[in-house]
VMD Tcl script that draws the C-alpha trace (Angstrom):
set ca {
  {59.66 17.27 -24.47}
  {59.50 18.06 -28.20}
  {59.67 16.11 -31.37}
  {62.11 16.79 -34.13}
  {59.35 18.89 -35.84}
  {58.49 20.87 -32.72}
  {56.12 20.59 -29.73}
  {53.40 17.93 -29.95}
  {49.64 18.75 -29.47}
  {49.03 17.71 -25.84}
  {45.54 19.28 -25.42}
  {44.16 17.10 -28.32}
  {46.06 14.04 -27.07}
  {44.65 14.50 -23.59}
  {41.01 14.87 -24.90}
  {41.31 11.85 -27.24}
  {42.91 9.72 -24.57}
  {40.09 10.57 -21.98}
  {37.38 9.89 -24.54}
  {38.94 6.50 -25.46}
  {38.99 5.49 -21.63}
  {35.48 6.52 -21.12}
  {34.32 4.43 -24.05}
  {36.37 1.53 -22.88}
  {34.67 1.82 -19.57}
  {31.20 1.55 -20.95}
  {30.24 5.22 -21.21}
  {27.85 5.67 -24.04}
  {26.58 9.17 -23.99}
  {28.16 12.70 -23.47}
  {26.43 16.12 -23.19}
  {28.12 19.28 -23.75}
  {27.29 22.99 -23.49}
  {29.08 25.27 -25.98}
  {32.14 26.93 -24.73}
  {35.87 27.81 -25.68}
  {37.97 26.44 -22.77}
  {36.49 22.95 -23.06}
  {37.37 22.76 -26.92}
  {39.99 19.94 -26.84}
  {37.56 17.39 -25.14}
  {34.56 18.71 -27.05}
  {36.28 18.10 -30.38}
  {37.66 14.67 -29.24}
  {34.01 13.70 -28.42}
  {32.90 14.76 -31.82}
  {35.69 13.00 -33.57}
  {35.44 9.69 -31.61}
  {31.88 8.62 -32.55}
  {31.45 5.90 -29.82}
  {29.72 8.18 -27.40}
  {26.58 9.64 -28.64}
  {26.99 13.39 -28.36}
  {24.11 15.75 -27.23}
  {24.56 19.51 -27.25}
  {22.48 21.35 -24.91}
  {22.85 25.21 -24.67}
  {22.20 25.79 -20.96}
  {24.56 24.08 -18.56}
  {21.96 23.34 -15.83}
  {19.70 21.69 -18.36}
  {22.79 19.78 -19.72}
  {23.71 18.43 -16.48}
  {20.04 17.19 -15.72}
  {19.87 15.72 -19.22}
  {23.00 13.84 -18.39}
  {21.48 12.85 -15.09}
  {18.51 11.40 -16.95}
  {20.89 9.40 -19.09}
  {22.35 8.00 -16.01}
  {19.08 7.00 -14.58}
  {17.94 5.34 -17.70}
  {21.09 3.31 -18.41}
  {22.79 2.88 -14.95}
  {25.97 4.22 -16.71}
  {27.61 7.64 -16.13}
  {27.09 10.09 -18.95}
  {29.70 12.78 -19.43}
  {28.61 16.40 -18.90}
  {31.20 18.79 -20.35}
  {31.18 22.64 -19.94}
  {33.61 25.56 -20.03}
  {35.04 27.48 -17.14}
  {33.37 30.06 -14.86}
  {29.72 30.30 -14.05}
  {29.12 27.48 -16.58}
  {30.67 25.06 -13.98}
  {28.47 26.44 -11.14}
  {25.29 25.87 -13.19}
  {26.04 22.00 -12.99}
  {25.68 22.05 -9.15}
  {21.83 21.17 -8.80}
  {22.25 18.03 -10.85}
  {25.41 17.07 -9.04}
  {23.46 17.30 -5.76}
  {20.69 15.12 -7.13}
  {23.17 12.62 -8.54}
  {24.76 12.39 -5.09}
  {21.63 12.11 -3.06}
  {19.82 9.98 -5.68}
  {22.76 7.54 -6.29}
  {22.93 8.20 -10.06}
  {26.31 7.90 -11.91}
  {27.45 11.30 -13.49}
  {30.77 12.18 -14.91}
  {31.15 15.90 -14.48}
  {33.99 17.52 -16.68}
  {34.62 21.23 -16.14}
  {37.34 23.03 -18.25}
  {39.35 25.67 -16.34}
  {42.04 28.17 -16.79}
  {45.68 27.20 -16.01}
  {46.84 27.99 -12.43}
  {48.65 31.10 -13.55}
  {45.34 32.72 -14.68}
  {43.47 31.99 -11.53}
  {42.91 34.60 -8.73}
  {44.25 37.46 -11.00}
  {41.06 38.74 -12.52}
  {41.23 36.67 -15.76}
  {37.97 36.49 -17.46}
  {35.43 33.69 -16.91}
  {37.58 32.36 -14.03}
  {36.35 31.28 -10.69}
  {37.72 28.78 -8.17}
  {36.65 25.49 -9.35}
  {38.68 23.34 -7.16}
  {36.21 21.21 -5.20}
  {33.55 23.37 -6.56}
  {30.71 20.85 -5.49}
  {32.05 20.19 -1.90}
  {31.91 16.71 -0.43}
  {29.12 15.39 -2.63}
  {31.27 13.90 -5.31}
  {32.49 10.30 -5.23}
  {35.87 11.59 -6.45}
  {37.43 14.92 -7.42}
  {40.55 15.53 -9.34}
  {42.14 18.76 -10.38}
  {44.24 17.60 -13.24}
  {47.61 19.19 -14.03}
  {47.93 21.24 -17.27}
  {48.63 18.78 -20.08}
  {52.31 18.63 -20.97}
  {54.42 16.29 -23.03}
  {56.28 14.83 -20.02}
  {57.33 11.31 -19.41}
  {54.47 9.41 -17.87}
  {51.67 11.78 -18.84}
  {49.95 9.28 -21.27}
  {49.61 6.74 -18.40}
  {48.30 9.45 -16.08}
  {45.66 10.36 -18.69}
  {44.68 6.81 -19.08}
  {44.39 6.32 -15.41}
  {42.35 9.43 -14.90}
  {39.84 8.37 -17.56}
  {39.47 4.74 -16.28}
  {39.17 5.77 -12.46}
  {36.67 8.46 -13.21}
  {34.21 5.93 -14.66}
  {34.80 3.31 -11.98}
  {34.34 5.95 -9.20}
  {31.06 7.15 -10.69}
  {29.76 3.67 -10.74}
  {30.42 3.27 -6.97}
  {29.27 1.62 -4.78}
  {27.37 3.76 -4.31}
  {27.01 5.30 -7.67}
  {27.15 9.01 -7.93}
  {28.88 12.07 -9.32}
  {32.63 12.39 -10.16}
  {34.14 15.87 -10.82}
  {37.20 16.20 -13.27}
  {38.52 19.75 -13.34}
  {40.73 20.05 -16.41}
  {43.06 23.22 -16.68}
  {43.80 23.85 -20.33}
  {46.22 26.34 -21.72}
  {45.98 27.77 -25.22}
  {46.04 26.77 -28.14}
  {42.82 24.92 -27.54}
  {42.05 23.88 -31.05}
  {44.03 21.11 -32.79}
  {47.40 22.52 -33.99}
  {48.14 19.83 -36.66}
  {51.27 18.92 -34.65}
  {51.78 15.26 -33.91}
  {49.87 13.83 -31.05}
  {51.44 12.37 -27.97}
  {51.39 8.53 -28.22}
  {49.07 7.17 -25.48}
  {48.27 3.52 -26.36}
  {45.67 1.84 -24.36}
  {45.36 -1.73 -22.99}
  {45.17 -4.55 -25.56}
  {41.75 -5.82 -26.61}
  {39.96 -2.48 -25.73}
  {39.82 -3.02 -22.11}
  {40.11 0.02 -19.55}
  {43.48 0.99 -18.26}
  {42.19 -0.11 -14.85}
  {39.55 -2.85 -14.44}
  {37.51 -2.76 -11.25}
  {35.78 -5.95 -9.89}
  {33.43 -6.43 -7.12}
  {35.14 -7.73 -3.84}
  {34.52 -10.65 -1.60}
  {31.75 -8.54 0.22}
  {29.22 -9.39 -2.59}
  {26.01 -11.17 -1.62}
  {26.45 -14.85 -1.58}
  {30.19 -14.57 -1.05}
  {30.44 -15.67 2.52}
  {28.58 -13.01 4.36}
  {25.15 -13.52 3.15}
  {24.48 -16.98 4.43}
  {25.17 -15.84 7.99}
  {22.99 -12.74 7.64}
  {20.24 -14.96 6.01}
  {20.20 -17.23 8.87}
  {19.94 -14.41 11.43}
  {17.33 -12.63 9.39}
  {15.35 -15.76 8.73}
  {15.12 -16.45 12.48}
  {13.95 -12.98 13.27}
  {11.32 -13.01 10.54}
  {9.94 -16.59 11.54}
  {9.55 -15.25 15.06}
  {7.53 -12.21 14.04}
  {4.00 -12.69 12.83}
  {3.00 -9.05 12.65}
  {5.73 -7.80 10.26}
  {5.57 -5.52 7.20}
  {7.89 -5.01 4.26}
  {8.22 -1.37 3.25}
  {9.76 -0.43 -0.16}
  {10.97 2.89 -1.65}
  {13.22 4.07 -4.43}
  {16.34 2.22 -4.74}
  {14.80 -1.17 -3.56}
  {16.44 -3.02 -6.42}
  {13.38 -3.60 -8.71}
  {13.31 -7.34 -8.26}
  {9.57 -7.91 -7.78}
  {9.64 -11.77 -8.01}
  {12.20 -12.17 -5.31}
  {10.48 -9.73 -2.98}
  {7.05 -11.37 -3.62}
  {8.64 -14.80 -2.75}
  {10.08 -13.36 0.51}
  {6.88 -11.58 1.48}
  {4.83 -14.88 0.88}
  {7.24 -16.99 2.92}
  {7.17 -14.38 5.68}
  {3.44 -13.89 5.61}
  {3.98 -10.25 5.64}
  {2.19 -7.52 3.49}
  {4.30 -5.47 1.06}
  {3.81 -1.69 1.26}
  {5.48 -0.58 -2.00}
  {5.85 2.98 -3.24}
  {5.60 2.93 -7.17}
  {9.17 4.28 -7.18}
  {10.39 0.98 -5.69}
  {9.47 -0.99 -8.82}
  {7.86 -3.59 -6.50}
  {4.10 -2.49 -6.61}
  {2.92 -5.83 -7.90}
  {2.19 -9.27 -6.66}
  {-0.30 -10.89 -4.18}
  {1.29 -9.44 -1.07}
  {1.24 -5.76 -2.33}
  {-0.86 -3.22 -0.37}
  {-1.17 -0.11 -2.73}
  {-3.59 1.91 -0.39}
  {-1.28 2.19 2.66}
  {-1.29 5.94 2.60}
  {-5.18 5.97 2.89}
  {-5.12 3.18 5.40}
  {-2.46 4.92 7.57}
  {-4.94 7.93 7.96}
  {-7.65 5.73 9.38}
  {-7.44 5.71 13.15}
  {-9.24 2.35 13.68}
  {-7.02 0.60 11.07}
  {-3.88 1.96 12.71}
  {-4.97 0.83 16.20}
  {-5.64 -2.76 14.94}
  {-2.52 -3.22 12.63}
  {0.40 -2.06 14.67}
  {3.27 -4.06 13.28}
  {6.11 -5.46 15.47}
  {8.82 -5.23 12.82}
  {9.38 -3.39 9.69}
  {11.77 -4.65 6.96}
  {12.62 -1.78 4.61}
  {14.07 -2.05 1.16}
  {15.50 1.17 -0.37}
  {14.50 4.65 0.72}
  {11.47 5.39 2.89}
  {8.16 5.74 0.91}
  {7.01 9.38 0.22}
  {3.87 9.09 2.33}
  {4.01 11.15 5.54}
  {0.96 9.38 6.88}
  {2.86 6.04 6.84}
  {5.92 7.67 8.32}
  {4.12 9.27 11.22}
  {2.20 5.98 11.96}
  {5.44 3.82 12.00}
  {7.32 6.49 14.02}
  {4.69 6.27 16.94}
  {1.80 3.88 16.46}
  {-0.42 4.14 19.41}
  {1.94 6.14 21.61}
  {4.28 3.13 22.26}
  {7.32 4.47 20.42}
  {8.59 3.58 16.90}
  {8.32 0.21 15.33}
  {11.70 -1.46 15.08}
  {12.99 -1.21 11.61}
  {15.56 -3.31 9.78}
  {16.97 -1.88 6.49}
  {18.14 -4.29 3.78}
  {20.63 -3.28 1.16}
  {24.00 -1.40 0.75}
  {24.05 2.33 1.67}
  {20.34 2.53 2.46}
  {20.80 2.61 6.17}
  {21.76 6.31 6.01}
  {18.25 7.05 4.55}
  {16.77 7.41 7.99}
  {15.24 10.89 8.47}
  {13.03 9.78 11.46}
  {15.91 7.90 13.27}
  {13.68 4.80 13.45}
  {16.25 2.24 11.95}
  {17.34 -0.26 14.60}
  {19.58 -2.46 12.33}
  {21.08 -2.31 8.93}
  {22.03 -5.50 7.07}
  {24.63 -4.14 4.50}
  {24.74 -6.69 1.66}
  {28.23 -5.53 0.49}
  {29.62 -3.91 -2.59}
  {28.60 -6.69 -5.09}
  {25.47 -7.16 -7.12}
  {22.96 -4.35 -7.27}
  {23.18 -3.57 -3.52}
  {19.57 -4.18 -3.17}
  {19.75 -7.36 -1.06}
  {18.10 -9.58 -3.68}
  {20.38 -12.56 -3.11}
  {19.95 -12.22 0.67}
  {16.12 -12.13 0.53}
  {16.09 -15.04 -1.86}
  {18.06 -17.15 0.65}
  {15.90 -16.07 3.51}
  {12.78 -17.15 1.58}
  {14.30 -20.55 1.07}
  {15.19 -20.91 4.71}
  {11.63 -19.85 5.80}
  {10.14 -22.36 3.41}
  {6.55 -22.36 2.08}
  {3.70 -21.38 4.41}
  {0.90 -23.88 5.15}
  {-1.67 -21.17 4.75}
  {-2.29 -17.50 4.64}
  {-2.01 -15.87 8.17}
  {-4.72 -13.81 9.55}
  {-2.34 -10.98 9.79}
  {-1.76 -10.72 5.97}
  {-5.26 -11.53 5.25}
  {-6.60 -8.55 7.23}
  {-4.24 -6.32 5.49}
  {-5.43 -7.71 1.97}
  {-9.16 -7.28 3.00}
  {-8.46 -3.62 4.06}
  {-6.60 -2.93 0.79}
  {-9.39 -4.21 -1.31}
  {-12.02 -2.24 0.51}
  {-9.84 0.94 0.26}
  {-9.16 0.36 -3.45}
  {-12.85 0.00 -4.13}
  {-13.70 3.19 -2.32}
  {-10.77 5.18 -3.98}
  {-11.68 4.13 -7.57}
  {-15.29 4.58 -7.09}
  {-14.93 8.18 -5.63}
  {-12.42 9.04 -8.45}
  {-14.70 7.60 -11.32}
  {-17.81 9.39 -10.04}
  {-16.68 12.77 -11.33}
  {-15.43 13.58 -14.82}
  {-13.90 16.85 -13.82}
  {-10.05 16.47 -13.95}
  {-8.49 15.88 -10.48}
  {-4.83 15.57 -9.81}
  {-5.24 12.20 -7.95}
  {-7.24 10.69 -10.78}
  {-4.71 12.09 -13.36}
  {-1.98 10.24 -11.55}
  {-3.86 6.89 -11.46}
  {-5.17 7.15 -15.00}
  {-1.81 8.00 -16.48}
  {-0.16 5.10 -14.73}
  {-2.96 2.73 -15.96}
  {-2.93 3.99 -19.62}
  {0.75 3.42 -20.26}
  {1.75 0.47 -22.55}
  {4.12 -2.23 -21.16}
  {7.72 -1.22 -21.24}
  {7.07 2.45 -20.58}
  {9.34 4.54 -18.30}
  {7.25 6.99 -16.27}
  {9.02 10.06 -14.80}
  {7.17 11.54 -11.87}
  {7.94 15.04 -10.51}
  {8.46 15.91 -6.96}
  {5.88 17.89 -5.05}
  {2.27 16.65 -5.76}
  {2.62 14.28 -8.75}
  {4.75 11.78 -6.86}
  {2.60 11.97 -3.82}
  {-0.66 11.50 -5.96}
  {0.96 8.44 -7.67}
  {1.75 6.79 -4.52}
  {-1.65 7.44 -3.07}
  {-3.85 6.57 -6.05}
  {-1.79 4.39 -8.42}
  {-3.14 0.75 -8.80}
  {-0.61 -2.28 -8.76}
  {0.53 -3.31 -12.25}
  {3.47 -4.74 -14.18}
  {5.51 -3.35 -16.99}
  {5.98 0.29 -16.02}
  {9.33 1.57 -14.68}
  {8.83 4.62 -12.50}
  {11.66 7.03 -11.93}
  {11.97 10.39 -10.07}
  {14.45 12.83 -8.83}
  {13.86 11.93 -5.16}
  {17.48 12.47 -3.98}
  {16.90 16.11 -2.98}
  {13.24 16.23 -4.16}
  {13.59 19.22 -6.27}
  {11.48 20.29 -9.31}
  {14.40 21.91 -11.08}
  {15.68 20.26 -14.25}
  {12.79 17.93 -14.51}
  {12.10 18.47 -18.26}
  {15.79 18.00 -19.08}
  {15.95 14.87 -16.89}
  {12.87 13.47 -18.81}
  {14.67 14.12 -22.20}
  {17.76 12.48 -20.95}
  {15.93 9.38 -19.89}
  {14.23 9.20 -23.29}
  {17.58 9.57 -25.02}
  {19.09 6.78 -22.85}
  {16.29 4.56 -23.52}
  {15.95 5.15 -27.21}
  {15.82 1.97 -29.18}
  {16.22 -0.29 -26.14}
  {12.98 0.27 -24.13}
  {9.37 1.48 -24.57}
  {8.04 5.04 -24.49}
  {9.08 7.66 -21.99}
  {6.28 9.64 -20.20}
  {6.51 12.30 -17.66}
  {3.94 13.45 -15.02}
  {4.55 17.08 -13.66}
  {2.95 20.21 -12.59}
  {2.80 23.57 -14.24}
  {5.39 25.18 -12.01}
  {7.82 22.25 -12.46}
  {7.37 22.60 -16.27}
  {7.93 26.30 -16.24}
  {10.90 26.00 -13.90}
  {12.77 24.00 -16.76}
  {10.89 25.15 -19.75}
  {14.25 25.94 -21.30}
  {15.00 22.34 -21.23}
  {12.83 21.98 -24.33}
  {15.74 23.53 -26.33}
  {17.23 20.12 -26.36}
  {14.07 18.44 -27.72}
  {14.86 19.11 -31.41}
  {18.52 18.27 -31.31}
  {18.12 15.10 -29.21}
  {15.45 13.61 -31.54}
  {13.84 11.80 -28.73}
  {10.22 10.55 -28.02}
  {8.71 11.90 -24.71}
  {5.27 12.77 -23.60}
  {4.88 15.44 -20.92}
  {1.61 15.15 -19.09}
  {1.33 18.46 -17.34}
  {-1.09 18.96 -14.51}
  {-1.91 22.61 -14.74}
  {-3.58 23.80 -11.44}
  {-2.28 27.43 -11.67}
  {0.44 27.39 -9.07}
  {2.00 25.37 -6.34}
  {-0.68 22.93 -5.16}
  {1.33 21.27 -2.44}
  {1.51 24.40 -0.27}
  {-2.26 24.24 0.17}
  {-1.60 21.01 2.26}
  {1.02 22.73 4.44}
  {0.74 25.28 7.52}
  {1.45 28.18 5.09}
  {-2.21 27.75 3.87}
  {-3.37 29.11 7.19}
  {-2.01 32.70 6.26}
  {-4.37 33.68 3.47}
  {-3.23 37.14 3.31}
  {0.25 36.25 1.96}
  {-0.53 32.72 0.69}
  {-1.12 33.40 -3.06}
  {1.82 35.74 -3.65}
  {4.37 33.96 -1.55}
  {3.37 30.28 -2.00}
  {0.58 29.55 -4.40}
  {2.42 31.84 -6.97}
  {0.04 31.47 -9.95}
  {2.31 31.79 -13.02}
  {1.80 34.60 -15.49}
  {2.97 32.38 -18.32}
  {0.67 29.68 -19.85}
  {2.30 26.30 -20.10}
  {0.81 25.49 -23.37}
  {1.87 28.78 -24.81}
  {5.50 28.23 -23.68}
  {5.47 24.69 -25.13}
  {4.13 25.90 -28.41}
  {6.83 28.53 -28.48}
  {9.26 25.73 -28.58}
  {7.43 23.94 -31.30}
  {6.08 21.24 -28.87}
  {2.61 20.10 -29.97}
  {-0.03 20.39 -27.19}
  {-3.20 18.32 -26.69}
  {-5.72 19.67 -24.16}
  {-7.72 17.52 -21.86}
  {-10.95 18.99 -20.40}
  {-12.70 15.74 -19.08}
  {-11.10 13.07 -16.98}
  {-12.23 10.44 -19.39}
  {-10.30 11.96 -22.21}
  {-6.92 11.44 -20.69}
  {-6.13 7.84 -21.56}
  {-6.91 8.52 -25.30}
  {-4.86 11.61 -25.45}
  {-1.75 9.99 -23.76}
  {-1.99 7.08 -26.11}
  {-2.21 9.28 -29.20}
  {0.78 11.30 -28.02}
  {2.81 8.23 -27.55}
  {1.87 6.81 -30.93}
  {2.69 10.20 -32.67}
  {6.36 10.24 -31.50}
  {8.58 13.11 -30.91}
  {8.23 15.39 -27.75}
  {4.67 16.25 -27.02}
  {2.53 17.74 -24.16}
  {-0.76 16.66 -22.80}
  {-2.18 19.62 -20.94}
  {-4.72 18.91 -18.10}
  {-6.27 21.83 -16.31}
  {-7.33 21.04 -12.70}
  {-8.69 23.26 -9.83}
  {-5.96 23.92 -7.18}
  {-8.46 25.67 -4.93}
  {-10.53 22.65 -4.44}
  {-7.71 20.06 -4.51}
  {-7.24 19.72 -0.73}
  {-10.99 19.05 -0.25}
  {-11.04 16.51 -2.97}
  {-8.17 14.62 -1.44}
  {-9.92 14.74 1.94}
  {-13.01 13.44 0.29}
  {-11.19 10.41 -0.96}
  {-9.82 9.68 2.58}
  {-13.36 10.14 3.99}
  {-14.78 7.57 1.36}
  {-12.07 5.12 2.38}
  {-13.00 5.61 6.12}
  {-16.60 5.05 5.43}
  {-15.84 1.87 3.50}
  {-13.68 0.53 6.19}
  {-15.85 1.77 9.07}
}
mol new
graphics top color blue
foreach p $ca { graphics top sphere $p radius 0.5 }
foreach p [lrange $ca 0 end-1] q [lrange $ca 1 end] { graphics top cylinder $p $q radius 0.2 }
display resetview
């Protein structure tokens, strides 16, 4: 169809319509990497102004930046790129978004069908490029001025947001074939009016399966009966547990059960919390005397392998029966221990908060503290005293103390990003209970890639609405995404990177590979040739060095107060790291013994 003055500008019309629907659906951020084929959407984003636009040179970094925005806000951010290998570079972040349940709106520009599979430059097969991990994939038609196209564009934009939000939240992939001309032609636009009052083209509402909508009372009665009949139970919480500490604390108190909460759960606070479970699970006498009869799990399993091994086969009697509460978490069962899943439905936050609240009411207040929960509390106090005393006895920086002290030093309202590998394990093992710190990590596929970019994305998403953003990471993790610092200047965000520099991959020293010393350093330890402080300085990032453990708190506080992106560089000794961890466990055993 053409107007009296000639053809209308369909590419610009499509771009502006999609951006308008994304904004109507609550999308607040977009990240793009420069490219030609994506021009119509890129220019529409720049012209609209409702979505804060971040330009990141490298597509992999851009995708992890958008992932960080999604983690911080709970809303999908758009990540836009051109065709070819640019689209392939988004794949690691798409995988993390899928497994980590983070909303992400992936938009790849593409050549039109007539240029595919004929050797045209910068053209690869982008149809279902990310396989089965997207919540929804759509290979759009080349924009034309046909009847019905405006409604199709509106529907595409609205549905992409809704699908990314889930449940469960995750990545959506829109592949947009675009024919030249790609820049605005000056021709009239295709009229594509949206719904009145700024609402999305399609509004999605939670269905009747939401907690408290008919299913939860039945589930609550059955669960309350099961809990009341079990004295020796424990609540185990990992990432995705819903971050409702008051509700979970009420439930744990009513049940008379200890709460074993990974810092990533957002639940490591309150009187029932046992923060030293990793150390306790390594102590044979404690394990023998504290075999639970039932585990109620919220979210993903905690990181601790010691806890997982114990619950999988405590005392040779087979695994402890495990009930998982919360939508979609029943599939997080690597040890095949889960005996029952209570799916709370599609509504709410999917965490089971309303269900646990109702169970706590049905259980009623306990007349006194049971011997079961008291024995856990006594052991936790003893282990905490032993851990802290051992850590504080030596002022030489040690990875475990760094994790504990960073967590302690943060002001209320801080978001703490923790890298996979050793930092997330050290935080779980050594962090004390506290309120006011939100802990995030890329634990969907547990990779270290894209961590700097994720941190900057979280900082951008939290800007003006939350406290500081601090990251705890190792030297290899930093170097793996050192290029992510290119986004630091353009993003104008505040973030502190606390880099534990132990000259390589410390986690491998805990693994069987360490028993092969001839090849260990070259294949696994991999001490980097580049210095992390030098790399940071090359990107214009100020660096503060920590030489004594007692200096860390002050340097982190000063970096937060100074603003901008800064590094606190802490040198530790990888070659003594295993021995220092084992000395902590020995100190706990001696205290409990």
